[in-house]
C-alpha positions in Angstrom: 43.5 -39.1 -20.4 40.8 -40.0 -18.0 37.1 -39.3 -18.5 36.8 -37.3 -15.3 39.3 -34.6 -16.4 37.5 -33.8 -19.7 34.3 -31.7 -19.7 31.2 -33.5 -20.7 30.2 -33.0 -24.3 27.9 -30.0 -24.7 29.0 -28.5 -21.4 30.2 -25.0 -22.2 32.6 -22.8 -20.3 29.9 -21.8 -17.8 29.0 -25.3 -16.8 30.6 -24.9 -13.4 28.9 -21.6 -12.7 25.4 -22.7 -13.4 23.2 -23.2 -10.3 22.2 -26.7 -9.6 18.7 -27.6 -10.3 16.8 -27.4 -7.0 13.5 -26.3 -5.6 12.3 -23.0 -7.0 11.9 -20.1 -4.6 8.4 -18.8 -3.8 7.6 -15.4 -5.2 5.8 -12.7 -3.3 2.5 -11.7 -4.9 2.8 -8.4 -6.8 -0.8 -7.6 -5.7 0.2 -8.0 -2.1 3.2 -5.7 -2.5 1.1 -3.0 -4.3 -1.6 -3.3 -1.6 1.0 -2.4 1.0 2.3 0.5 -1.1 -1.2 1.8 -1.8 -2.1 1.4 1.9 0.9 3.4 3.1 0.3 6.1 0.5 -3.4 6.3 1.3 -2.9 6.6 5.0 -0.3 9.3 4.6 -2.6 11.2 2.2 -5.6 11.0 4.5 -3.5 12.1 7.5 -2.5 15.3 5.7 -6.2 16.2 5.5 -5.6 18.2 2.3 -5.2 15.1 0.2 -7.9 13.2 2.0 -9.9 12.6 -1.2 -6.8 11.2 -2.9 -6.1 9.0 0.1 -9.7 7.7 0.0 -9.3 6.6 -3.6 -5.9 5.1 -2.9 -7.3 3.3 0.0 -10.1 1.7 -2.0 -7.5 0.5 -4.6 -5.4 -0.8 -1.7 -8.4 -2.8 -0.3 -9.0 -4.4 -3.7 -5.4 -5.2 -4.2 -5.1 -6.6 -0.6 -8.0 -9.0 -1.3 -6.5 -10.1 -4.6 -3.1 -10.5 -2.9 -4.7 -12.7 -0.2 -6.2 -14.9 -2.8 -3.0 -15.1 -4.8 -1.0 -16.1 -1.7 -3.0 -19.3 -1.4 -1.6 -20.5 -4.7 1.4 -22.9 -4.5 4.7 -21.1 -5.0 3.3 -17.7 -4.1 3.9 -15.9 -0.8 2.9 -12.5 0.6 0.0 -13.3 2.9 1.4 -11.1 5.6 2.2 -8.3 3.2 -1.3 -8.5 1.8 -2.8 -8.4 5.3 -0.7 -5.4 6.2 -1.7 -3.5 3.0 -5.3 -4.4 3.6 -5.3 -3.2 7.2 -3.6 0.1 6.2 -6.0 0.6 3.3 -9.1 0.0 5.4 -7.8 2.3 8.1 -7.2 5.0 5.5 -10.7 4.6 4.0 -12.3 4.8 7.5 -10.3 7.9 8.4 -11.1 9.5 5.1 -14.8 8.8 5.5 -14.7 10.1 9.1 -12.9 13.2 8.0 -15.4 13.8 5.2 -18.3 13.3 7.5 -16.8 15.7 10.1 -16.1 18.4 7.6 -19.6 18.1 6.1 -21.2 18.2 9.5 -19.1 21.2 10.5 -19.9 23.1 7.3 -23.6 22.5 7.6 -23.6 23.8 11.2 -24.2 27.6 10.9 -23.1 28.3 14.5 -19.8 26.5 14.1 -19.0 28.4 10.9 -19.9 31.7 12.5 -17.6 30.9 15.5 -14.8 30.0 13.1 -15.3 33.2 11.1 -15.2 35.3 14.3 -12.0 33.6 15.5 -10.4 34.2 12.1 -11.4 37.9 12.1 -10.1 38.2 15.7 -6.8 36.8 14.7 -6.7 39.1 11.7 -7.3 42.1 14.0 -4.5 41.0 16.3 -2.1 40.8 13.4 -2.9 44.4 12.3 
């Protein structure tokens, strides 16, 4: 018997199926991934206008996670810089739209003439339906 036909001592049945030791793959930062998820959710929430306050909160969380994801992507063996930037951009956009919507609504509600015009239009529509 030759030495090459016998398995090495300690090598189990799965010795041939084990991956060879090589370079480890870089992992995407979890903070960057969550920043993107929160950014998309925040933007969709703000665009519905009904959930704008929820979108504003999600956007702020997304901004924080995006910054953390950018910092984590600078570490060796961690990727996700582009994902973090995407999440950060969407989150900032959601926050800005949420603030603009809140400012517009508060300005409209504080304008007595605009509220009166809206009430008149609603009553006119109600009269047309009757």
